N, CA, C, O and the ligand as a Tripos MOL2 file, in Angstrom:
@<TRIPOS>MOLECULE
protein
  265   263    67     0     0
PROTEIN
NO_CHARGES

@<TRIPOS>ATOM
      1 N           0.8520   -1.2100    0.0000 N.3       1 MET1
      2 CA          0.0000    0.0000    0.0000 C.3       1 MET1
      3 C           0.8770    1.2460    0.0000 C.2       1 MET1
      4 O           1.8580    1.3380    0.7380 O.2       1 MET1
      5 N           0.5110    2.1720   -0.8190 N.am      2 VAL2
      6 CA          1.2680    3.4140   -0.9170 C.3       2 VAL2
      7 C           0.7120    4.4320    0.0640 C.2       2 VAL2
      8 O          -0.4730    4.7660    0.0430 O.2       2 VAL2
      9 N           1.5990    4.9160    0.9230 N.am      3 ASN3
     10 CA          1.1740    5.9490    1.8600 C.3       3 ASN3
     11 C           1.4230    7.3100    1.2330 C.2       3 ASN3
     12 O           2.5210    7.8600    1.3210 O.2       3 ASN3
     13 N           0.4340    7.8180    0.6300 N.am      4 ASP4
     14 CA          0.5740    9.0760   -0.1080 C.3       4 ASP4
     15 C           0.4990   10.2600    0.8390 C.2       4 ASP4
     16 O          -0.5090   10.4740    1.5120 O.2       4 ASP4
     17 N           1.6020   11.0390    0.8790 N.am      5 MET5
     18 CA          1.6620   12.1780    1.7820 C.3       5 MET5
     19 C           0.8810   13.3890    1.2600 C.2       5 MET5
     20 O           0.5030   14.2790    2.0220 O.2       5 MET5
     21 N           0.6550   13.4000   -0.0230 N.am      6 THR6
     22 CA         -0.0870   14.5360   -0.5660 C.3       6 THR6
     23 C          -1.5570   14.3980   -0.1680 C.2       6 THR6
     24 O          -2.1570   13.3300   -0.2920 O.2       6 THR6
     25 N          -2.0980   15.4690    0.2960 N.am      7 THR7
     26 CA         -3.4970   15.4280    0.7210 C.3       7 THR7
     27 C          -4.4140   15.4550   -0.4880 C.2       7 THR7
     28 O          -4.4250   16.4000   -1.2780 O.2       7 THR7
     29 N          -5.1630   14.4090   -0.5990 N.am      8 ASP8
     30 CA         -6.1230   14.3500   -1.6840 C.3       8 ASP8
     31 C          -7.5300   14.3790   -1.0930 C.2       8 ASP8
     32 O          -8.1670   13.3460   -0.8910 O.2       8 ASP8
     33 N          -7.9810   15.5770   -0.8290 N.am      9 THR9
     34 CA         -9.3180   15.7020   -0.2460 C.3       9 THR9
     35 C         -10.3770   15.7760   -1.3320 C.2       9 THR9
     36 O         -11.5740   15.8390   -1.0500 O.2       9 THR9
     37 N          -9.9150   15.7660   -2.5870 N.am     10 SER10
     38 CA        -10.8110   15.8930   -3.7410 C.3      10 SER10
     39 C         -11.9200   16.9170   -3.4880 C.2      10 SER10
     40 O         -13.1120   16.6240   -3.5810 O.2      10 SER10
     41 N         -11.4750   18.1090   -3.1710 N.am     11 ALA11
     42 CA        -12.4230   19.1990   -2.9190 C.3      11 ALA11
     43 C         -13.2980   19.4170   -4.1410 C.2      11 ALA11
     44 O         -12.8170   19.5070   -5.2700 O.2      11 ALA11
     45 N         -14.5610   19.4960   -3.8900 N.am     12 GLU12
     46 CA        -15.4840   19.7090   -5.0020 C.3      12 GLU12
     47 C         -15.3210   21.1060   -5.5700 C.2      12 GLU12
     48 O         -15.4300   22.1080   -4.8640 O.2      12 GLU12
     49 N         -15.0640   21.1400   -6.8310 N.am     13 VAL13
     50 CA        -14.9690   22.4270   -7.4940 C.3      13 VAL13
     51 C         -16.3700   22.8810   -7.8400 C.2      13 VAL13
     52 O         -17.1100   22.2020   -8.5520 O.2      13 VAL13
     53 N         -16.7150   24.0430   -7.3210 N.am     14 GLN14
     54 CA        -18.0410   24.5500   -7.6100 C.3      14 GLN14
     55 C         -18.0590   25.1840   -8.9890 C.2      14 GLN14
     56 O         -17.2220   26.0200   -9.3310 O.2      14 GLN14
     57 N         -19.0310   24.7630   -9.7570 N.am     15 GLN15
     58 CA        -19.1780   25.2910  -11.1030 C.3      15 GLN15
     59 C         -20.0170   26.5610  -11.0640 C.2      15 GLN15
     60 O         -21.2440   26.5190  -11.1510 O.2      15 GLN15
     61 N         -19.3320   27.6860  -10.9320 N.am     16 ALA16
     62 CA        -20.0560   28.9560  -10.9050 C.3      16 ALA16
     63 C         -20.2430   29.4790  -12.3210 C.2      16 ALA16
     64 O         -19.3500   29.4260  -13.1660 O.2      16 ALA16
     65 N         -21.4230   29.9730  -12.5280 N.am     17 GLU17
     66 CA        -21.7770   30.4750  -13.8570 C.3      17 GLU17
     67 C         -22.4430   31.8260  -13.6980 C.2      17 GLU17
     68 O         -23.1630   32.0590  -12.7270 O.2      17 GLU17
     69 N         -22.2140   32.6910  -14.6200 N.am     18 PHE18
     70 CA        -22.8650   33.9970  -14.5670 C.3      18 PHE18
     71 C         -23.8300   34.1110  -15.7320 C.2      18 PHE18
     72 O         -23.4710   33.8930  -16.8890 O.2      18 PHE18
     73 N         -25.0630   34.4590  -15.3970 N.am     19 ARG19
     74 CA        -26.0690   34.6050  -16.4560 C.3      19 ARG19
     75 C         -26.6970   35.9910  -16.3710 C.2      19 ARG19
     76 O         -26.8890   36.5330  -15.2830 O.2      19 ARG19
     77 N         -27.0080   36.5480  -17.5180 N.am     20 PRO20
     78 CA        -27.6000   37.8850  -17.5390 C.3      20 PRO20
     79 C         -29.0580   37.8780  -17.1110 C.2      20 PRO20
     80 O         -29.8160   36.9810  -17.4810 O.2      20 PRO20
     81 N         -29.4450   38.8690  -16.3390 N.am     21 ASN21
     82 CA        -30.8440   39.0420  -15.9380 C.3      21 ASN21
     83 C         -31.3080   40.3920  -16.4750 C.2      21 ASN21
     84 O         -30.8650   41.4490  -16.0270 O.2      21 ASN21
     85 N         -32.2030   40.3230  -17.4400 N.am     22 TYR22
     86 CA        -32.6430   41.5560  -18.1040 C.3      22 TYR22
     87 C         -33.8310   42.2050  -17.4020 C.2      22 TYR22
     88 O         -34.2790   43.2750  -17.8130 O.2      22 TYR22
     89 N         -34.3460   41.5760  -16.3510 N.am     23 ARG23
     90 CA        -35.5210   42.1080  -15.6760 C.3      23 ARG23
     91 C         -35.1630   42.9470  -14.4540 C.2      23 ARG23
     92 O         -35.9760   43.7400  -13.9790 O.2      23 ARG23
     93 N         -33.9470   42.7690  -13.9500 N.am     24 ILE24
     94 CA        -33.5200   43.5430  -12.7900 C.3      24 ILE24
     95 C         -32.4740   44.5570  -13.2250 C.2      24 ILE24
     96 O         -31.4700   44.2110  -13.8480 O.2      24 ILE24
     97 N         -32.7300   45.8210  -12.8820 N.am     25 LYS25
     98 CA        -31.7680   46.8660  -13.2260 C.3      25 LYS25
     99 C         -30.6810   46.9470  -12.1690 C.2      25 LYS25
    100 O         -30.8880   46.6250  -10.9990 O.2      25 LYS25
    101 N         -29.5230   47.3870  -12.6180 N.am     26 CYS26
    102 CA        -28.3950   47.5510  -11.7070 C.3      26 CYS26
    103 C         -28.7460   48.5420  -10.5940 C.2      26 CYS26
    104 O         -29.2400   49.6390  -10.8560 O.2      26 CYS26
    105 N         -28.4840   48.1390   -9.3530 N.am     27 GLN27
    106 CA        -28.7600   48.9890   -8.2000 C.3      27 GLN27
    107 C         -27.8740   50.2300   -8.2020 C.2      27 GLN27
    108 O         -28.1810   51.2340   -7.5590 O.2      27 GLN27
    109 N         -26.8060   50.1400   -8.9150 N.am     28 ASN28
    110 CA        -25.8050   51.2040   -8.8920 C.3      28 ASN28
    111 C         -25.9770   52.1900  -10.0440 C.2      28 ASN28
    112 O         -25.9140   53.4030   -9.8440 O.2      28 ASN28
    113 N         -26.1940   51.6670  -11.2470 N.am     29 CYS29
    114 CA        -26.2230   52.5500  -12.4110 C.3      29 CYS29
    115 C         -27.4540   52.3790  -13.2890 C.2      29 CYS29
    116 O         -27.6160   53.1080  -14.2680 O.2      29 CYS29
    117 N         -28.3280   51.4230  -12.9560 N.am     30 GLY30
    118 CA        -29.5970   51.2930  -13.6720 C.3      30 GLY30
    119 C         -29.5280   50.5570  -14.9930 C.2      30 GLY30
    120 O         -30.5230   50.4920  -15.7160 O.2      30 GLY30
    121 N         -28.3840   50.0070  -15.3180 N.am     31 GLN31
    122 CA        -28.2700   49.2790  -16.5850 C.3      31 GLN31
    123 C         -28.7680   47.8500  -16.4490 C.2      31 GLN31
    124 O         -28.8300   47.2880  -15.3560 O.2      31 GLN31
    125 N         -29.1220   47.2790  -17.6020 N.am     32 VAL32
    126 CA        -29.3670   45.8460  -17.6870 C.3      32 VAL32
    127 C         -28.4150   45.2870  -18.7330 C.2      32 VAL32
    128 O         -27.9550   46.0450  -19.5870 O.2      32 VAL32
    129 N         -28.1050   44.0260  -18.7090 N.am     33 PRO33
    130 CA        -28.5640   43.0660  -17.7090 C.3      33 PRO33
    131 C         -27.7380   43.1130  -16.4290 C.2      33 PRO33
    132 O         -26.6220   43.6330  -16.4040 O.2      33 PRO33
    133 N         -28.3120   42.5570  -15.3710 N.am     34 THR34
    134 CA        -27.5610   42.3800  -14.1360 C.3      34 THR34
    135 C         -27.0790   40.9400  -14.0560 C.2      34 THR34
    136 O         -27.4960   40.0830  -14.8350 O.2      34 THR34
    137 N         -26.2050   40.6960  -13.1140 N.am     35 VAL35
    138 CA        -25.5350   39.3960  -13.0280 C.3      35 VAL35
    139 C         -26.2550   38.4620  -12.0550 C.2      35 VAL35
    140 O         -26.3970   38.7790  -10.8740 O.2      35 VAL35
    141 N         -26.7050   37.3150  -12.5550 N.am     36 ASP36
    142 CA        -27.2050   36.2390  -11.7040 C.3      36 ASP36
    143 C         -26.0970   35.1990  -11.6000 C.2      36 ASP36
    144 O         -25.4920   34.8160  -12.6020 O.2      36 ASP36
    145 N         -25.8390   34.7500  -10.3800 N.am     37 VAL37
    146 CA        -24.7990   33.7460  -10.1840 C.3      37 VAL37
    147 C         -25.4460   32.3820   -9.9790 C.2      37 VAL37
    148 O         -26.2610   32.1960   -9.0760 O.2      37 VAL37
    149 N         -25.0760   31.4530  -10.8140 N.am     38 TYR38
    150 CA        -25.5560   30.0800  -10.7030 C.3      38 TYR38
    151 C         -24.4030   29.1940  -10.2750 C.2      38 TYR38
    152 O         -23.3010   29.2930  -10.8130 O.2      38 TYR38
    153 N         -24.6610   28.3220   -9.3010 N.am     39 VAL39
    154 CA        -23.6550   27.3500   -8.8880 C.3      39 VAL39
    155 C         -24.2300   25.9680   -9.1030 C.2      39 VAL39
    156 O         -25.3190   25.6420   -8.6300 O.2      39 VAL39
    157 N         -23.4780   25.1690   -9.8220 N.am     40 ASN40
    158 CA        -23.9270   23.8200  -10.1740 C.3      40 ASN40
    159 C         -25.3120   23.8430  -10.8160 C.2      40 ASN40
    160 O         -26.1360   22.9590  -10.5790 O.2      40 ASN40
    161 N         -25.5510   24.8610  -11.6280 N.am     41 GLY41
    162 CA        -26.8010   24.9330  -12.3640 C.3      41 GLY41
    163 C         -27.9800   25.4990  -11.5930 C.2      41 GLY41
    164 O         -29.0830   25.6240  -12.1260 O.2      41 GLY41
    165 N         -27.7340   25.8490  -10.3080 N.am     42 LYS42
    166 CA        -28.8160   26.4140   -9.5020 C.3      42 LYS42
    167 C         -28.5470   27.8770   -9.1860 C.2      42 LYS42
    168 O         -27.4040   28.2790   -8.9690 O.2      42 LYS42
    169 N         -29.6230   28.6710   -9.1630 N.am     43 LEU43
    170 CA        -29.4590   30.0910   -8.8580 C.3      43 LEU43
    171 C         -28.9420   30.2490   -7.4390 C.2      43 LEU43
    172 O         -29.5860   29.8310   -6.4770 O.2      43 LEU43
    173 N         -27.7740   30.8570   -7.3220 N.am     44 GLU44
    174 CA        -27.1380   31.0440   -6.0240 C.3      44 GLU44
    175 C         -27.4620   32.4310   -5.4800 C.2      44 GLU44
    176 O         -27.8650   32.5850   -4.3260 O.2      44 GLU44
    177 N         -27.2790   33.4310   -6.3310 N.am     45 THR45
    178 CA        -27.5520   34.7840   -5.8810 C.3      45 THR45
    179 C         -27.7910   35.7180   -7.0530 C.2      45 THR45
    180 O         -27.2520   35.5290   -8.1430 O.2      45 THR45
    181 N         -28.6040   36.7200   -6.8070 N.am     46 ARG46
    182 CA        -28.7510   37.7810   -7.7850 C.3      46 ARG46
    183 C         -27.9360   38.9590   -7.2690 C.2      46 ARG46
    184 O         -28.1870   39.4600   -6.1730 O.2      46 ARG46
    185 N         -26.9750   39.3930   -8.0440 N.am     47 THR47
    186 CA        -26.1390   40.4890   -7.5700 C.3      47 THR47
    187 C         -26.8890   41.8150   -7.6360 C.2      47 THR47
    188 O         -26.6000   42.7420   -6.8790 O.2      47 THR47
    189 N         -27.8480   41.8950   -8.5430 N.am     48 GLU48
    190 CA        -28.5560   43.1480   -8.8150 C.3      48 GLU48
    191 C         -27.5820   44.2600   -9.1870 C.2      48 GLU48
    192 O         -27.8300   45.4440   -8.9580 O.2      48 GLU48
    193 N         -26.4850   43.8400   -9.7610 N.am     49 LEU49
    194 CA        -25.4850   44.7730  -10.2960 C.3      49 LEU49
    195 C         -25.1590   44.3400  -11.7120 C.2      49 LEU49
    196 O         -25.1240   43.1480  -12.0200 O.2      49 LEU49
    197 N         -24.9200   45.3230  -12.5730 N.am     50 CYS50
    198 CA        -24.5420   44.9860  -13.9380 C.3      50 CYS50
    199 C         -23.1020   44.4670  -13.9590 C.2      50 CYS50
    200 O         -22.3910   44.5230  -12.9550 O.2      50 CYS50
    201 N         -22.6960   43.9710  -15.1050 N.am     51 GLY51
    202 CA        -21.3480   43.4250  -15.2210 C.3      51 GLY51
    203 C         -20.2760   44.4470  -14.9020 C.2      51 GLY51
    204 O         -19.2670   44.1280  -14.2740 O.2      51 GLY51
    205 N         -20.4980   45.6650  -15.3350 N.am     52 VAL52
    206 CA        -19.5020   46.7170  -15.1190 C.3      52 VAL52
    207 C         -19.3230   46.9830  -13.6180 C.2      52 VAL52
    208 O         -18.1980   47.1130  -13.1340 O.2      52 VAL52
    209 N         -20.4550   47.0630  -12.8820 N.am     53 CYS53
    210 CA        -20.3730   47.3430  -11.4500 C.3      53 CYS53
    211 C         -19.8980   46.1280  -10.6590 C.2      53 CYS53
    212 O         -19.3350   46.2660   -9.5740 O.2      53 CYS53
    213 N         -20.1260   44.9450  -11.2070 N.am     54 THR54
    214 CA        -19.6860   43.7340  -10.5280 C.3      54 THR54
    215 C         -18.1780   43.5590  -10.6350 C.2      54 THR54
    216 O         -17.5020   43.2760   -9.6460 O.2      54 THR54
    217 N         -17.6630   43.7310  -11.8410 N.am     55 TRP55
    218 CA        -16.2400   43.4690  -12.0660 C.3      55 TRP55
    219 C         -15.4040   44.7250  -12.2460 C.2      55 TRP55
    220 O         -14.1750   44.6630  -12.2490 O.2      55 TRP55
    221 N         -16.0740   45.8740  -12.3990 N.am     56 GLY56
    222 CA        -15.3340   47.1220  -12.5200 C.3      56 GLY56
    223 C         -14.5950   47.2940  -13.8330 C.2      56 GLY56
    224 O         -13.6390   48.0640  -13.9260 O.2      56 GLY56
    225 N         -15.0530   46.5580  -14.8600 N.am     57 GLU57
    226 CA        -14.4110   46.7090  -16.1620 C.3      57 GLU57
    227 C         -15.4670   47.0170  -17.2100 C.2      57 GLU57
    228 O         -16.4980   46.3490  -17.2900 O.2      57 GLU57
    229 N         -15.1960   48.0240  -18.0000 N.am     58 ALA58
    230 CA        -16.1690   48.4830  -18.9960 C.3      58 ALA58
    231 C         -16.5680   47.3680  -19.9570 C.2      58 ALA58
    232 O         -17.7100   47.3170  -20.4140 O.2      58 ALA58
    233 N         -15.6330   46.4810  -20.2620 N.am     59 ALA59
    234 CA        -15.9030   45.3960  -21.2040 C.3      59 ALA59
    235 C         -16.9740   44.4570  -20.6650 C.2      59 ALA59
    236 O         -17.6130   43.7430  -21.4380 O.2      59 ALA59
    237 N         -17.1790   44.4470  -19.3440 N.am     60 CYS60
    238 CA        -18.1190   43.5300  -18.7140 C.3      60 CYS60
    239 C         -19.5670   43.9540  -18.8750 C.2      60 CYS60
    240 O         -20.4660   43.3040  -18.3420 O.2      60 CYS60
    241 N         -19.8040   45.0420  -19.6080 N.am     61 ILE61
    242 CA        -21.1700   45.4030  -19.9640 C.3      61 ILE61
    243 C         -21.7630   44.3020  -20.8390 C.2      61 ILE61
    244 O         -22.9800   44.1150  -20.8680 O.2      61 ILE61
    245 N         -20.9270   43.5960  -21.5300 N.am     62 ASP62
    246 CA        -21.3350   42.5420  -22.4620 C.3      62 ASP62
    247 C         -21.2920   41.1730  -21.7610 C.2      62 ASP62
    248 O         -20.2190   40.7080  -21.3780 O.2      62 ASP62
    249 N         -22.4620   40.5290  -21.5950 N.am     63 PRO63
    250 CA        -22.5030   39.2250  -20.9270 C.3      63 PRO63
    251 C         -21.5700   38.1920  -21.5540 C.2      63 PRO63
    252 O         -21.1780   37.2200  -20.9080 O.2      63 PRO63
    253 N         -21.2240   38.4150  -22.8150 N.am     64 GLU64
    254 CA        -20.2850   37.4980  -23.4780 C.3      64 GLU64
    255 C         -18.9150   37.5110  -22.8030 C.2      64 GLU64
    256 O         -18.1310   36.5730  -22.9460 O.2      64 GLU64
    257 N         -18.6410   38.5800  -22.0710 N.am     65 GLU65
    258 CA        -17.3350   38.7220  -21.4170 C.3      65 GLU65
    259 C         -17.2930   38.1000  -20.0230 C.2      65 GLU65
    260 O         -16.2280   38.0200  -19.4110 O.2      65 GLU65
    261 N         -18.4600   37.6550  -19.5130 N.am     66 TRP66
    262 CA        -18.5070   37.1680  -18.1320 C.3      66 TRP66
    263 C         -17.8210   35.8330  -17.9600 C.2      66 TRP66
    264 O         -17.7800   35.2980  -16.8520 O.2      66 TRP66
    265 ZN        -24.0410   49.0110  -12.9010 Zn       67 ZN67
@<TRIPOS>BOND
     1     1     2 1
     2     2     3 1
     3     3     4 2
     4     3     5 am
     5     5     6 1
     6     6     7 1
     7     7     8 2
     8     7     9 am
     9     9    10 1
    10    10    11 1
    11    11    12 2
    12    11    13 am
    13    13    14 1
    14    14    15 1
    15    15    16 2
    16    15    17 am
    17    17    18 1
    18    18    19 1
    19    19    20 2
    20    19    21 am
    21    21    22 1
    22    22    23 1
    23    23    24 2
    24    23    25 am
    25    25    26 1
    26    26    27 1
    27    27    28 2
    28    27    29 am
    29    29    30 1
    30    30    31 1
    31    31    32 2
    32    31    33 am
    33    33    34 1
    34    34    35 1
    35    35    36 2
    36    35    37 am
    37    37    38 1
    38    38    39 1
    39    39    40 2
    40    39    41 am
    41    41    42 1
    42    42    43 1
    43    43    44 2
    44    43    45 am
    45    45    46 1
    46    46    47 1
    47    47    48 2
    48    47    49 am
    49    49    50 1
    50    50    51 1
    51    51    52 2
    52    51    53 am
    53    53    54 1
    54    54    55 1
    55    55    56 2
    56    55    57 am
    57    57    58 1
    58    58    59 1
    59    59    60 2
    60    59    61 am
    61    61    62 1
    62    62    63 1
    63    63    64 2
    64    63    65 am
    65    65    66 1
    66    66    67 1
    67    67    68 2
    68    67    69 am
    69    69    70 1
    70    70    71 1
    71    71    72 2
    72    71    73 am
    73    73    74 1
    74    74    75 1
    75    75    76 2
    76    75    77 am
    77    77    78 1
    78    78    79 1
    79    79    80 2
    80    79    81 am
    81    81    82 1
    82    82    83 1
    83    83    84 2
    84    83    85 am
    85    85    86 1
    86    86    87 1
    87    87    88 2
    88    87    89 am
    89    89    90 1
    90    90    91 1
    91    91    92 2
    92    91    93 am
    93    93    94 1
    94    94    95 1
    95    95    96 2
    96    95    97 am
    97    97    98 1
    98    98    99 1
    99    99   100 2
   100    99   101 am
   101   101   102 1
   102   102   103 1
   103   103   104 2
   104   103   105 am
   105   105   106 1
   106   106   107 1
   107   107   108 2
   108   107   109 am
   109   109   110 1
   110   110   111 1
   111   111   112 2
   112   111   113 am
   113   113   114 1
   114   114   115 1
   115   115   116 2
   116   115   117 am
   117   117   118 1
   118   118   119 1
   119   119   120 2
   120   119   121 am
   121   121   122 1
   122   122   123 1
   123   123   124 2
   124   123   125 am
   125   125   126 1
   126   126   127 1
   127   127   128 2
   128   127   129 am
   129   129   130 1
   130   130   131 1
   131   131   132 2
   132   131   133 am
   133   133   134 1
   134   134   135 1
   135   135   136 2
   136   135   137 am
   137   137   138 1
   138   138   139 1
   139   139   140 2
   140   139   141 am
   141   141   142 1
   142   142   143 1
   143   143   144 2
   144   143   145 am
   145   145   146 1
   146   146   147 1
   147   147   148 2
   148   147   149 am
   149   149   150 1
   150   150   151 1
   151   151   152 2
   152   151   153 am
   153   153   154 1
   154   154   155 1
   155   155   156 2
   156   155   157 am
   157   157   158 1
   158   158   159 1
   159   159   160 2
   160   159   161 am
   161   161   162 1
   162   162   163 1
   163   163   164 2
   164   163   165 am
   165   165   166 1
   166   166   167 1
   167   167   168 2
   168   167   169 am
   169   169   170 1
   170   170   171 1
   171   171   172 2
   172   171   173 am
   173   173   174 1
   174   174   175 1
   175   175   176 2
   176   175   177 am
   177   177   178 1
   178   178   179 1
   179   179   180 2
   180   179   181 am
   181   181   182 1
   182   182   183 1
   183   183   184 2
   184   183   185 am
   185   185   186 1
   186   186   187 1
   187   187   188 2
   188   187   189 am
   189   189   190 1
   190   190   191 1
   191   191   192 2
   192   191   193 am
   193   193   194 1
   194   194   195 1
   195   195   196 2
   196   195   197 am
   197   197   198 1
   198   198   199 1
   199   199   200 2
   200   199   201 am
   201   201   202 1
   202   202   203 1
   203   203   204 2
   204   203   205 am
   205   205   206 1
   206   206   207 1
   207   207   208 2
   208   207   209 am
   209   209   210 1
   210   210   211 1
   211   211   212 2
   212   211   213 am
   213   213   214 1
   214   214   215 1
   215   215   216 2
   216   215   217 am
   217   217   218 1
   218   218   219 1
   219   219   220 2
   220   219   221 am
   221   221   222 1
   222   222   223 1
   223   223   224 2
   224   223   225 am
   225   225   226 1
   226   226   227 1
   227   227   228 2
   228   227   229 am
   229   229   230 1
   230   230   231 1
   231   231   232 2
   232   231   233 am
   233   233   234 1
   234   234   235 1
   235   235   236 2
   236   235   237 am
   237   237   238 1
   238   238   239 1
   239   239   240 2
   240   239   241 am
   241   241   242 1
   242   242   243 1
   243   243   244 2
   244   243   245 am
   245   245   246 1
   246   246   247 1
   247   247   248 2
   248   247   249 am
   249   249   250 1
   250   250   251 1
   251   251   252 2
   252   251   253 am
   253   253   254 1
   254   254   255 1
   255   255   256 2
   256   255   257 am
   257   257   258 1
   258   258   259 1
   259   259   260 2
   260   259   261 am
   261   261   262 1
   262   262   263 1
   263   263   264 2
@<TRIPOS>SUBSTRUCTURE
     1 MET1         2 RESIDUE 1 A MET
     2 VAL2         6 RESIDUE 1 A VAL
     3 ASN3        10 RESIDUE 1 A ASN
     4 ASP4        14 RESIDUE 1 A ASP
     5 MET5        18 RESIDUE 1 A MET
     6 THR6        22 RESIDUE 1 A THR
     7 THR7        26 RESIDUE 1 A THR
     8 ASP8        30 RESIDUE 1 A ASP
     9 THR9        34 RESIDUE 1 A THR
    10 SER10       38 RESIDUE 1 A SER
    11 ALA11       42 RESIDUE 1 A ALA
    12 GLU12       46 RESIDUE 1 A GLU
    13 VAL13       50 RESIDUE 1 A VAL
    14 GLN14       54 RESIDUE 1 A GLN
    15 GLN15       58 RESIDUE 1 A GLN
    16 ALA16       62 RESIDUE 1 A ALA
    17 GLU17       66 RESIDUE 1 A GLU
    18 PHE18       70 RESIDUE 1 A PHE
    19 ARG19       74 RESIDUE 1 A ARG
    20 PRO20       78 RESIDUE 1 A PRO
    21 ASN21       82 RESIDUE 1 A ASN
    22 TYR22       86 RESIDUE 1 A TYR
    23 ARG23       90 RESIDUE 1 A ARG
    24 ILE24       94 RESIDUE 1 A ILE
    25 LYS25       98 RESIDUE 1 A LYS
    26 CYS26      102 RESIDUE 1 A CYS
    27 GLN27      106 RESIDUE 1 A GLN
    28 ASN28      110 RESIDUE 1 A ASN
    29 CYS29      114 RESIDUE 1 A CYS
    30 GLY30      118 RESIDUE 1 A GLY
    31 GLN31      122 RESIDUE 1 A GLN
    32 VAL32      126 RESIDUE 1 A VAL
    33 PRO33      130 RESIDUE 1 A PRO
    34 THR34      134 RESIDUE 1 A THR
    35 VAL35      138 RESIDUE 1 A VAL
    36 ASP36      142 RESIDUE 1 A ASP
    37 VAL37      146 RESIDUE 1 A VAL
    38 TYR38      150 RESIDUE 1 A TYR
    39 VAL39      154 RESIDUE 1 A VAL
    40 ASN40      158 RESIDUE 1 A ASN
    41 GLY41      162 RESIDUE 1 A GLY
    42 LYS42      166 RESIDUE 1 A LYS
    43 LEU43      170 RESIDUE 1 A LEU
    44 GLU44      174 RESIDUE 1 A GLU
    45 THR45      178 RESIDUE 1 A THR
    46 ARG46      182 RESIDUE 1 A ARG
    47 THR47      186 RESIDUE 1 A THR
    48 GLU48      190 RESIDUE 1 A GLU
    49 LEU49      194 RESIDUE 1 A LEU
    50 CYS50      198 RESIDUE 1 A CYS
    51 GLY51      202 RESIDUE 1 A GLY
    52 VAL52      206 RESIDUE 1 A VAL
    53 CYS53      210 RESIDUE 1 A CYS
    54 THR54      214 RESIDUE 1 A THR
    55 TRP55      218 RESIDUE 1 A TRP
    56 GLY56      222 RESIDUE 1 A GLY
    57 GLU57      226 RESIDUE 1 A GLU
    58 ALA58      230 RESIDUE 1 A ALA
    59 ALA59      234 RESIDUE 1 A ALA
    60 CYS60      238 RESIDUE 1 A CYS
    61 ILE61      242 RESIDUE 1 A ILE
    62 ASP62      246 RESIDUE 1 A ASP
    63 PRO63      250 RESIDUE 1 A PRO
    64 GLU64      254 RESIDUE 1 A GLU
    65 GLU65      258 RESIDUE 1 A GLU
    66 TRP66      262 RESIDUE 1 A TRP
    67 ZN67       265 GROUP 0 **** ****
């Protein structure tokens, strides 16, 4: 038997996904879409912030950049 010193806890990697929400306006600047966060395919949280306000980058206005 091999006594492996490396810790293999096989931590589950959470599959986070960002999806655009066109029905909620950004709380900060009023733009749509805002960012919905899905983890493992389930809605985790609504940021109620647009991509720009979430990530602070102008390019993030486009959901394709998320
Ligand atoms: Zn915003």
